[in-house]
Structures are given as C-alpha cells and as structure tokens.
DONUVEX-615832 format. One record per atom (N, C-alpha, C): residue number from 1; atom name; z, x, y. Coordinates in Angstrom, 3 decimals, decimal comma. Last residue first. Layout:
+-----+----+----------+----------+----------+
:   k :  a :        z :        x :        y :
+-----+----+----------+----------+----------+
: NUM : CA :        Z :        X :        Y :
...
+-----+----+----------+----------+----------+
***
This chain:
+-----+----+----------+----------+----------+
:   k :  a :        z :        x :        y :
+-----+----+----------+----------+----------+
: 136 :  N :  121,642 :  105,742 :  127,273 :
: 136 : CA :  120,492 :  105,978 :  128,166 :
: 136 :  C :  120,486 :  107,385 :  128,723 :
: 135 :  N :  122,552 :  106,052 :  123,829 :
: 135 : CA :  122,929 :  106,087 :  125,235 :
: 135 :  C :  121,705 :  106,367 :  126,096 :
: 134 :  N :  121,815 :  103,828 :  121,208 :
: 134 : CA :  121,499 :  105,092 :  121,864 :
: 134 :  C :  121,904 :  105,003 :  123,321 :
: 133 :  N :  124,337 :  102,110 :  119,321 :
: 133 : CA :  123,265 :  102,124 :  120,306 :
: 133 :  C :  123,056 :  103,513 :  120,868 :
: 132 :  N :  125,707 :  100,196 :  116,806 :
: 132 : CA :  125,395 :  101,567 :  117,196 :
: 132 :  C :  124,185 :  101,528 :  118,127 :
: 131 :  N :  128,358 :   97,973 :  116,210 :
: 131 : CA :  126,980 :   98,143 :  116,711 :
: 131 :  C :  126,837 :   99,586 :  117,161 :
: 130 :  N :  130,279 :   96,205 :  113,660 :
: 130 : CA :  130,045 :   97,275 :  114,621 :
: 130 :  C :  128,605 :   97,260 :  115,105 :
: 129 :  N :  132,852 :   94,526 :  112,188 :
: 129 : CA :  131,472 :   94,333 :  112,647 :
: 129 :  C :  131,260 :   95,306 :  113,800 :
: 128 :  N :  134,913 :   95,258 :  109,473 :
: 128 : CA :  134,647 :   95,499 :  110,883 :
: 128 :  C :  133,170 :   95,297 :  111,165 :
: 127 :  N :  136,918 :   93,350 :  107,236 :
: 127 : CA :  135,656 :   94,009 :  107,535 :
: 127 :  C :  135,503 :   94,138 :  109,045 :
: 126 :  N :  140,386 :   93,868 :  106,392 :
: 126 : CA :  139,324 :   93,152 :  107,101 :
: 126 :  C :  138,070 :   93,992 :  107,326 :
: 125 :  N :  142,463 :   93,680 :  104,190 :
: 125 : CA :  141,453 :   94,725 :  104,375 :
: 125 :  C :  140,251 :   94,120 :  105,093 :
: 124 :  N :  144,033 :   91,345 :  104,712 :
: 124 : CA :  144,659 :   92,620 :  104,373 :
: 124 :  C :  143,713 :   93,801 :  104,583 :
: 123 :  N :  142,822 :   89,342 :  107,544 :
: 123 : CA :  143,159 :   89,639 :  106,159 :
: 123 :  C :  143,714 :   91,027 :  105,968 :
: 122 :  N :  139,919 :   88,763 :  109,660 :
: 122 : CA :  141,343 :   88,646 :  109,360 :
: 122 :  C :  141,583 :   89,056 :  107,912 :
: 121 :  N :  137,436 :   91,020 :  111,082 :
: 121 : CA :  137,856 :   89,853 :  110,299 :
: 121 :  C :  139,375 :   89,854 :  110,134 :
: 120 :  N :  136,538 :   91,995 :  114,247 :
: 120 : CA :  137,292 :   92,402 :  113,067 :
: 120 :  C :  137,775 :   91,145 :  112,363 :
: 119 :  N :  133,702 :   92,903 :  116,298 :
: 119 : CA :  134,735 :   91,981 :  115,816 :
: 119 :  C :  135,402 :   92,568 :  114,580 :
: 118 :  N :  132,502 :   95,154 :  117,493 :
: 118 : CA :  132,136 :   93,810 :  117,934 :
: 118 :  C :  133,195 :   92,787 :  117,532 :
: 117 :  N :  132,956 :   98,254 :  118,571 :
: 117 : CA :  133,593 :   97,310 :  117,652 :
: 117 :  C :  133,337 :   95,912 :  118,194 :
: 116 :  N :  130,313 :  100,504 :  119,053 :
: 116 : CA :  131,122 :   99,427 :  119,617 :
: 116 :  C :  131,663 :   98,548 :  118,504 :
: 115 :  N :  129,197 :  103,687 :  119,746 :
: 115 : CA :  129,649 :  102,812 :  118,661 :
: 115 :  C :  130,581 :  101,788 :  119,281 :
: 114 :  N :  126,497 :  105,232 :  121,230 :
: 114 : CA :  127,736 :  104,496 :  121,481 :
: 114 :  C :  127,995 :  103,573 :  120,300 :
: 113 :  N :  125,181 :  108,578 :  121,228 :
: 113 : CA :  125,174 :  107,196 :  120,754 :
: 113 :  C :  126,512 :  106,548 :  121,098 :
: 112 :  N :  125,549 :  111,189 :  121,990 :
: 112 : CA :  124,341 :  110,504 :  122,432 :
: 112 :  C :  124,189 :  109,077 :  121,951 :
: 111 :  N :  128,020 :  111,722 :  120,381 :
: 111 : CA :  126,851 :  112,608 :  120,496 :
: 111 :  C :  125,567 :  111,856 :  120,839 :
: 110 :  N :  129,460 :  108,900 :  120,631 :
: 110 : CA :  129,344 :  109,874 :  119,544 :
: 110 :  C :  128,028 :  110,627 :  119,676 :
: 109 :  N :  131,740 :  107,019 :  122,449 :
: 109 : CA :  130,486 :  107,762 :  122,495 :
: 109 :  C :  130,519 :  108,863 :  121,449 :
: 108 :  N :  133,126 :  103,927 :  121,563 :
: 108 : CA :  133,298 :  105,383 :  121,579 :
: 108 :  C :  131,916 :  106,005 :  121,589 :
: 107 :  N :  134,785 :  100,797 :  122,402 :
: 107 : CA :  133,631 :  101,622 :  122,054 :
: 107 :  C :  133,955 :  103,101 :  122,223 :
: 106 :  N :  137,050 :   99,557 :  123,117 :
: 106 : CA :  136,262 :   98,864 :  122,087 :
: 106 :  C :  135,069 :   99,698 :  121,665 :
: 105 :  N :  140,193 :  100,823 :  124,054 :
: 105 : CA :  138,747 :  101,039 :  123,982 :
: 105 :  C :  138,118 :  100,276 :  122,819 :
: 104 :  N :  142,661 :   98,313 :  124,976 :
: 104 : CA :  142,213 :   99,621 :  124,519 :
: 104 :  C :  140,700 :   99,666 :  124,416 :
: 103 :  N :  143,371 :   95,105 :  123,726 :
: 103 : CA :  143,674 :   96,152 :  124,701 :
: 103 :  C :  143,256 :   97,498 :  124,137 :
: 102 :  N :  141,464 :   94,201 :  121,272 :
: 102 : CA :  141,960 :   93,610 :  122,517 :
: 102 :  C :  142,147 :   94,667 :  123,570 :
: 101 :  N :  140,559 :   95,749 :  119,218 :
: 101 : CA :  139,984 :   94,403 :  119,349 :
: 101 :  C :  140,387 :   93,757 :  120,661 :
: 100 :  N :  139,728 :   99,273 :  119,448 :
: 100 : CA :  140,650 :   98,139 :  119,535 :
: 100 :  C :  139,903 :   96,816 :  119,668 :
:  99 :  N :  139,355 :  102,343 :  117,649 :
:  99 : CA :  138,802 :  101,307 :  118,506 :
:  99 :  C :  139,728 :  100,099 :  118,416 :
:  98 :  N :  140,122 :  105,821 :  117,298 :
:  98 : CA :  140,449 :  104,408 :  117,105 :
:  98 :  C :  139,691 :  103,541 :  118,095 :
:  97 :  N :  139,262 :  108,777 :  115,366 :
:  97 : CA :  139,400 :  108,033 :  116,621 :
:  97 :  C :  139,664 :  106,568 :  116,289 :
:  96 :  N :  138,891 :  112,050 :  114,042 :
:  96 : CA :  139,489 :  110,724 :  113,922 :
:  96 :  C :  139,576 :  110,075 :  115,307 :
:  95 :  N :  136,288 :  113,968 :  112,860 :
:  95 : CA :  137,092 :  113,658 :  114,042 :
:  95 :  C :  137,597 :  112,231 :  113,878 :
:  94 :  N :  135,856 :  116,111 :  110,023 :
:  94 : CA :  135,805 :  114,780 :  110,641 :
:  94 :  C :  136,756 :  114,672 :  111,836 :
:  93 :  N :  134,171 :  119,150 :  110,151 :
:  93 : CA :  135,487 :  118,535 :  109,991 :
:  93 :  C :  135,466 :  117,183 :  110,704 :
:  92 :  N :  130,933 :  119,564 :  108,642 :
:  92 : CA :  131,802 :  119,392 :  109,812 :
:  92 :  C :  133,131 :  118,758 :  109,441 :
:  91 :  N :  129,129 :  119,645 :  106,627 :
:  91 : CA :  130,159 :  120,689 :  106,626 :
:  91 :  C :  131,158 :  120,532 :  107,768 :
:  90 :  N :  127,441 :  117,451 :  107,171 :
:  90 : CA :  128,136 :  117,535 :  105,887 :
:  90 :  C :  129,287 :  118,538 :  105,908 :
:  89 :  N :  128,032 :  116,460 :  110,629 :
:  89 : CA :  127,222 :  116,947 :  109,522 :
:  89 :  C :  128,069 :  117,093 :  108,283 :
:  88 :  N :  129,784 :  115,261 :  112,364 :
:  88 : CA :  128,414 :  115,501 :  112,830 :
:  88 :  C :  127,491 :  116,015 :  111,743 :
:  87 :  N :  131,915 :  112,552 :  111,551 :
:  87 : CA :  131,564 :  113,959 :  111,351 :
:  87 :  C :  130,099 :  114,135 :  111,727 :
:  86 :  N :  134,551 :  110,368 :  112,166 :
:  86 : CA :  133,158 :  110,688 :  112,443 :
:  86 :  C :  132,961 :  112,178 :  112,257 :
:  85 :  N :  136,642 :  107,785 :  111,123 :
:  85 : CA :  136,396 :  109,221 :  111,101 :
:  85 :  C :  134,906 :  109,436 :  111,272 :
:  84 :  N :  138,749 :  105,212 :  112,580 :
:  84 : CA :  137,495 :  105,702 :  112,010 :
:  84 :  C :  137,515 :  107,226 :  111,947 :
:  83 :  N :  140,953 :  102,491 :  112,780 :
:  83 : CA :  140,805 :  103,947 :  112,731 :
:  83 :  C :  139,521 :  104,310 :  111,982 :
:  82 :  N :  141,672 :   99,936 :  114,958 :
:  82 : CA :  140,863 :  100,279 :  113,790 :
:  82 :  C :  140,567 :  101,773 :  113,843 :
:  81 :  N :  144,217 :   97,868 :  115,993 :
:  81 : CA :  143,658 :   99,208 :  116,152 :
:  81 :  C :  142,947 :   99,580 :  114,851 :
:  80 :  N :  144,311 :   94,698 :  117,473 :
:  80 : CA :  144,321 :   95,480 :  116,229 :
:  80 :  C :  143,655 :   96,808 :  116,534 :
:  79 :  N :  146,162 :   92,422 :  119,442 :
:  79 : CA :  145,257 :   93,560 :  119,343 :
:  79 :  C :  145,389 :   94,163 :  117,950 :
:  78 :  N :  146,604 :   89,165 :  121,064 :
:  78 : CA :  146,992 :   90,324 :  120,276 :
:  78 :  C :  145,913 :   91,387 :  120,232 :
:  77 :  N :  146,537 :   86,864 :  122,543 :
:  77 : CA :  145,616 :   86,968 :  121,406 :
:  77 :  C :  145,945 :   88,149 :  120,504 :
:  76 :  N :  149,585 :   85,296 :  123,456 :
:  76 : CA :  148,687 :   86,443 :  123,620 :
:  76 :  C :  147,819 :   86,555 :  122,378 :
:  75 :  N :  150,754 :   82,980 :  122,617 :
:  75 : CA :  150,707 :   83,225 :  124,049 :
:  75 :  C :  149,694 :   84,327 :  124,349 :
:  74 :  N :  149,238 :   81,047 :  119,992 :
:  74 : CA :  149,916 :   82,244 :  120,474 :
:  74 :  C :  149,771 :   82,360 :  121,983 :
:  73 :  N :  149,219 :   78,923 :  117,353 :
:  73 : CA :  149,049 :   78,946 :  118,798 :
:  73 :  C :  149,891 :   80,089 :  119,333 :
:  72 :  N :  147,371 :   79,254 :  114,293 :
:  72 : CA :  148,597 :   79,398 :  115,080 :
:  72 :  C :  148,246 :   79,356 :  116,555 :
:  71 :  N :  144,969 :   79,303 :  113,003 :
:  71 : CA :  145,774 :   78,100 :  112,869 :
:  71 :  C :  147,089 :   78,154 :  113,634 :
:  70 :  N :  144,973 :   82,824 :  112,362 :
:  70 : CA :  144,236 :   81,559 :  112,451 :
:  70 :  C :  145,172 :   80,368 :  112,222 :
:  69 :  N :  147,295 :   84,861 :  114,249 :
:  69 : CA :  146,753 :   84,397 :  112,966 :
:  69 :  C :  146,026 :   83,063 :  113,143 :
:  68 :  N :  146,762 :   87,182 :  116,781 :
:  68 : CA :  147,217 :   85,835 :  116,464 :
:  68 :  C :  146,530 :   85,365 :  115,182 :
:  67 :  N :  147,273 :   90,659 :  116,078 :
:  67 : CA :  146,428 :   89,529 :  116,457 :
:  67 :  C :  147,038 :   88,211 :  116,014 :
:  66 :  N :  148,402 :   93,082 :  115,665 :
:  66 : CA :  149,272 :   92,060 :  116,239 :
:  66 :  C :  148,473 :   90,829 :  116,649 :
:  65 :  N :  148,195 :   95,754 :  113,753 :
:  65 : CA :  147,495 :   94,480 :  113,898 :
:  65 :  C :  148,474 :   93,411 :  114,369 :
:  64 :  N :  148,529 :   98,642 :  113,376 :
:  64 : CA :  149,087 :   97,889 :  114,514 :
:  64 :  C :  148,359 :   96,574 :  114,770 :
:  63 :  N :  145,436 :   99,598 :  111,833 :
:  63 : CA :  146,855 :   99,808 :  112,125 :
:  63 :  C :  147,262 :   98,900 :  113,274 :
:  62 :  N :  143,088 :   99,764 :  109,275 :
:  62 : CA :  143,553 :   99,018 :  110,440 :
:  62 :  C :  145,041 :   99,309 :  110,601 :
:  61 :  N :  141,077 :  102,651 :  108,248 :
:  61 : CA :  142,085 :  101,601 :  108,059 :
:  61 :  C :  142,329 :  100,852 :  109,364 :
:  60 :  N :  138,449 :  103,991 :  108,168 :
:  60 : CA :  139,644 :  104,464 :  107,475 :
:  60 :  C :  140,624 :  103,336 :  107,191 :
:  59 :  N :  135,139 :  104,098 :  107,905 :
:  59 : CA :  136,172 :  103,147 :  108,325 :
:  59 :  C :  137,411 :  103,471 :  107,511 :
:  58 :  N :  133,115 :  106,806 :  108,864 :
:  58 : CA :  133,922 :  106,183 :  107,812 :
:  58 :  C :  134,993 :  105,310 :  108,437 :
:  57 :  N :  129,999 :  108,163 :  109,458 :
:  57 : CA :  131,062 :  107,350 :  110,032 :
:  57 :  C :  131,789 :  106,677 :  108,883 :
:  56 :  N :  128,159 :  111,218 :  109,819 :
:  56 : CA :  128,709 :  110,136 :  109,008 :
:  56 :  C :  129,823 :  109,430 :  109,764 :
:  55 :  N :  124,951 :  112,577 :  110,867 :
:  55 : CA :  126,407 :  112,479 :  110,883 :
:  55 :  C :  126,852 :  111,355 :  109,967 :
:  54 :  N :  122,257 :  112,527 :  111,122 :
:  54 : CA :  122,808 :  113,120 :  109,895 :
:  54 :  C :  124,329 :  113,218 :  109,910 :
:  53 :  N :  121,593 :  110,869 :  113,178 :
:  53 : CA :  121,645 :  112,309 :  113,465 :
:  53 :  C :  122,211 :  113,116 :  112,302 :
:  52 :  N :  121,856 :  108,223 :  112,221 :
:  52 : CA :  120,521 :  108,812 :  112,360 :
:  52 :  C :  120,518 :  110,322 :  112,601 :
:  51 :  N :  124,606 :  108,254 :  109,812 :
:  51 : CA :  124,053 :  107,969 :  111,133 :
:  51 :  C :  122,697 :  108,658 :  111,275 :
:  50 :  N :  125,808 :  106,700 :  106,866 :
:  50 : CA :  125,133 :  107,839 :  107,490 :
:  50 :  C :  124,549 :  107,372 :  108,820 :
:  49 :  N :  129,064 :  105,302 :  106,215 :
:  49 : CA :  127,622 :  105,185 :  106,429 :
:  49 :  C :  127,098 :  106,470 :  107,049 :
:  48 :  N :  131,709 :  104,279 :  104,060 :
:  48 : CA :  131,116 :  105,299 :  104,917 :
:  48 :  C :  129,617 :  105,065 :  105,017 :
:  47 :  N :  134,731 :  102,393 :  103,492 :
:  47 : CA :  133,281 :  102,559 :  103,396 :
:  47 :  C :  132,778 :  103,581 :  104,419 :
:  46 :  N :  137,408 :  101,927 :  103,983 :
:  46 : CA :  137,048 :  103,028 :  103,097 :
:  46 :  C :  135,565 :  103,296 :  102,989 :
:  45 :  N :  136,881 :   98,513 :  104,594 :
:  45 : CA :  137,851 :   99,597 :  104,586 :
:  45 :  C :  137,453 :  100,648 :  103,558 :
:  44 :  N :  133,419 :   97,879 :  105,368 :
:  44 : CA :  134,672 :   97,526 :  104,713 :
:  44 :  C :  135,599 :   98,741 :  104,763 :
:  43 :  N :  131,262 :   97,169 :  108,070 :
:  43 : CA :  131,891 :   98,161 :  107,202 :
:  43 :  C :  133,174 :   97,582 :  106,627 :
:  42 :  N :  128,160 :   95,924 :  109,228 :
:  42 : CA :  129,525 :   95,644 :  108,785 :
:  42 :  C :  130,003 :   96,772 :  107,884 :
:  41 :  N :  126,111 :   96,243 :  112,194 :
:  41 : CA :  126,381 :   96,405 :  110,768 :
:  41 :  C :  127,854 :   96,148 :  110,489 :
:  40 :  N :  123,346 :   96,282 :  114,349 :
:  40 : CA :  124,691 :   95,762 :  114,113 :
:  40 :  C :  124,912 :   95,834 :  112,610 :
:  39 :  N :  121,333 :   98,894 :  115,702 :
:  39 : CA :  121,667 :   98,019 :  114,577 :
:  39 :  C :  123,129 :   97,572 :  114,621 :
:  38 :  N :  120,655 :  100,810 :  117,510 :
:  38 : CA :  120,460 :   99,423 :  117,901 :
:  38 :  C :  120,872 :   98,421 :  116,845 :
:  37 :  N :  119,736 :  103,185 :  115,058 :
:  37 : CA :  120,095 :  102,919 :  116,449 :
:  37 :  C :  119,750 :  101,480 :  116,795 :
:  36 :  N :  120,737 :  102,425 :  111,655 :
:  36 : CA :  119,747 :  102,778 :  112,676 :
:  36 :  C :  120,285 :  102,494 :  114,070 :
:  35 :  N :  122,556 :  103,773 :  109,015 :
:  35 : CA :  122,568 :  102,820 :  110,110 :
:  35 :  C :  121,597 :  103,307 :  111,176 :
:  34 :  N :  122,148 :  104,099 :  105,562 :
:  34 : CA :  121,931 :  104,695 :  106,880 :
:  34 :  C :  121,843 :  103,590 :  107,913 :
:  33 :  N :  124,221 :  104,289 :  102,751 :
:  33 : CA :  123,442 :  103,408 :  103,625 :
:  33 :  C :  123,337 :  104,101 :  104,977 :
:  32 :  N :  124,072 :  107,211 :  100,693 :
:  32 : CA :  124,742 :  106,290 :  101,601 :
:  32 :  C :  123,744 :  105,417 :  102,337 :
:  31 :  N :  122,885 :  109,159 :   99,251 :
:  31 : CA :  123,003 :  107,863 :   98,595 :
:  31 :  C :  123,640 :  106,809 :   99,497 :
:  30 :  N :  123,151 :  111,434 :  100,745 :
:  30 : CA :  121,810 :  110,873 :  100,633 :
:  30 :  C :  121,817 :  109,502 :   99,961 :
:  29 :  N :  125,813 :  112,191 :  100,438 :
:  29 : CA :  125,425 :  111,516 :  101,672 :
:  29 :  C :  124,041 :  110,884 :  101,574 :
:  28 :  N :  126,440 :  111,479 :   96,912 :
:  28 : CA :  126,423 :  112,331 :   98,093 :
:  28 :  C :  125,902 :  111,540 :   99,284 :
:  27 :  N :  128,735 :  110,053 :   94,583 :
:  27 : CA :  127,498 :  109,959 :   95,357 :
:  27 :  C :  127,568 :  110,884 :   96,559 :
:  26 :  N :  130,394 :  112,142 :   92,145 :
:  26 : CA :  130,380 :  111,138 :   93,199 :
:  26 :  C :  129,057 :  111,175 :   93,962 :
:  25 :  N :  129,158 :  112,618 :   88,741 :
:  25 : CA :  129,624 :  113,125 :   90,028 :
:  25 :  C :  129,568 :  112,042 :   91,095 :
:  24 :  N :  130,430 :  111,253 :   85,786 :
:  24 : CA :  129,346 :  111,193 :   86,760 :
:  24 :  C :  129,861 :  111,679 :   88,106 :
:  23 :  N :  132,393 :  111,052 :   83,916 :
:  23 : CA :  132,039 :  112,399 :   84,340 :
:  23 :  C :  130,895 :  112,427 :   85,343 :
:  22 :  N :  132,653 :  108,397 :   83,281 :
:  22 : CA :  133,778 :  109,061 :   83,935 :
:  22 :  C :  133,410 :  110,442 :   84,463 :
:  21 :  N :  130,247 :  107,923 :   81,956 :
:  21 : CA :  130,524 :  107,229 :   83,213 :
:  21 :  C :  131,645 :  107,913 :   83,978 :
:  20 :  N :  130,614 :  109,480 :   79,667 :
:  20 : CA :  129,531 :  109,815 :   80,604 :
:  20 :  C :  129,770 :  109,159 :   81,954 :
:  19 :  N :  132,695 :  108,111 :   78,423 :
:  19 : CA :  132,903 :  109,487 :   78,878 :
:  19 :  C :  131,830 :  109,898 :   79,886 :
:  18 :  N :  131,359 :  105,680 :   77,850 :
:  18 : CA :  132,535 :  105,701 :   78,711 :
:  18 :  C :  132,800 :  107,098 :   79,262 :
:  17 :  N :  129,372 :  106,562 :   76,091 :
:  17 : CA :  128,994 :  105,950 :   77,362 :
:  17 :  C :  130,155 :  105,963 :   78,344 :
:  16 :  N :  130,903 :  107,468 :   73,895 :
:  16 : CA :  130,079 :  108,418 :   74,661 :
:  16 :  C :  129,647 :  107,865 :   76,017 :
:  15 :  N :  132,167 :  104,902 :   73,123 :
:  15 : CA :  132,911 :  106,027 :   73,684 :
:  15 :  C :  132,052 :  107,043 :   74,426 :
:  14 :  N :  130,626 :  103,044 :   71,803 :
:  14 : CA :  130,717 :  102,951 :   73,261 :
:  14 :  C :  131,407 :  104,153 :   73,894 :
:  13 :  N :  130,936 :  103,580 :   69,122 :
:  13 : CA :  129,601 :  103,731 :   69,697 :
:  13 :  C :  129,607 :  103,684 :   71,217 :
:  12 :  N :  133,584 :  102,854 :   68,769 :
:  12 : CA :  133,223 :  104,270 :   68,660 :
:  12 :  C :  131,845 :  104,529 :   69,255 :
:  11 :  N :  133,296 :  100,082 :   68,939 :
:  11 : CA :  134,054 :  100,794 :   69,975 :
:  11 :  C :  133,690 :  102,273 :   69,962 :
:  10 :  N :  131,847 :   99,630 :   66,565 :
:  10 : CA :  131,282 :   99,232 :   67,861 :
:  10 :  C :  131,967 :   99,974 :   68,997 :
:   9 :  N :  133,647 :  100,534 :   64,649 :
:   9 : CA :  132,357 :  101,209 :   64,773 :
:   9 :  C :  131,709 :  100,873 :   66,115 :
:   8 :  N :  135,684 :   98,672 :   64,996 :
:   8 : CA :  135,957 :  100,088 :   65,258 :
:   8 :  C :  134,655 :  100,859 :   65,440 :
:   7 :  N :  134,388 :   96,373 :   64,118 :
:   7 : CA :  134,852 :   96,469 :   65,508 :
:   7 :  C :  135,105 :   97,926 :   65,889 :
:   6 :  N :  133,905 :   96,923 :   61,385 :
:   6 : CA :  132,777 :   96,682 :   62,286 :
:   6 :  C :  133,179 :   96,817 :   63,761 :
:   5 :  N :  136,700 :   97,356 :   60,459 :
:   5 : CA :  135,706 :   98,420 :   60,478 :
:   5 :  C :  134,519 :   98,120 :   61,396 :
:   4 :  N :  138,657 :   95,568 :   60,048 :
:   4 : CA :  138,362 :   95,903 :   61,439 :
:   4 :  C :  137,258 :   96,951 :   61,577 :
:   3 :  N :  138,631 :   92,870 :   57,698 :
:   3 : CA :  138,539 :   94,300 :   57,969 :
:   3 :  C :  138,125 :   94,536 :   59,420 :
:   2 :  N :  140,918 :   90,417 :   56,590 :
:   2 : CA :  139,792 :   90,767 :   57,441 :
:   2 :  C :  139,789 :   92,263 :   57,731 :
:   1 :  N :  141,684 :   89,055 :   53,448 :
:   1 : CA :  142,077 :   89,940 :   54,511 :
:   1 :  C :  140,826 :   90,394 :   55,272 :
+-----+----+----------+----------+----------+
***
C-alpha cells in the first residue's frame, strides 16, 4: 500500500506561499507602463497605462462591432466602438469616452494631448493600437 504522507507534506509546505500570493495588494499606478508623447502603443481589454501628466487611460471594452469579418466580402466595412476611461490623477473620477474604427471620432483630446485609435484587431477581446501626441 502506498502512503500519501510525502505528497501531503509537500502540499502543506506550499500553503503559506499560496496564502501570501492571495494577500498581495494590487499594483498601484507606479507599477503601470507609462506611455510617452508621440508613442504608438497597444492595449488589451481591461489594461491600463499611465500618461505623462500622471493621468491614466484604461481600455474598457468594444461595443457595437459591425466590422466586416476577415475572408468575407461586405458592402460596408463596418464600425466598432471602443470604450475607454481617462482620469487626470489618482483621485479623479474617470471620464468615459468612445473612439470608432469607421464612422465616428477616431481621436479624443485629453488635456493637451490627442489620443488616436489607429486600428483594432479582430476577435472576442481585440487589442487596440493607439497613438498619443502632444497638441500644438
């Protein structure tokens, strides 16, 4: 008959590590990737980046995606609406806004900077390609 004691001891030794991992506080804004002026960057759904002015930008979700699927022939290319949240500082209430791939605004001015949606990948949680530029 085989004994499980060595396996149980190994699992028991891992328990403190598991509890420590679960109790680790979430990352703060200083741990975020910072986007520089003039930089093109990619965001995944739910991802947040820090802006040069200490603001934050978060990619919330895609809504109303009527874009033509790859390999299909469509009369109209379609449009996807991408929802973002922008906050000017850690204590600020986020402002929600949308950018579009077709009809509608592709860019938004954010306190002296312009954020432009360059492209949006296909799929359930598509990555957004964006560019941040300083306004003249």
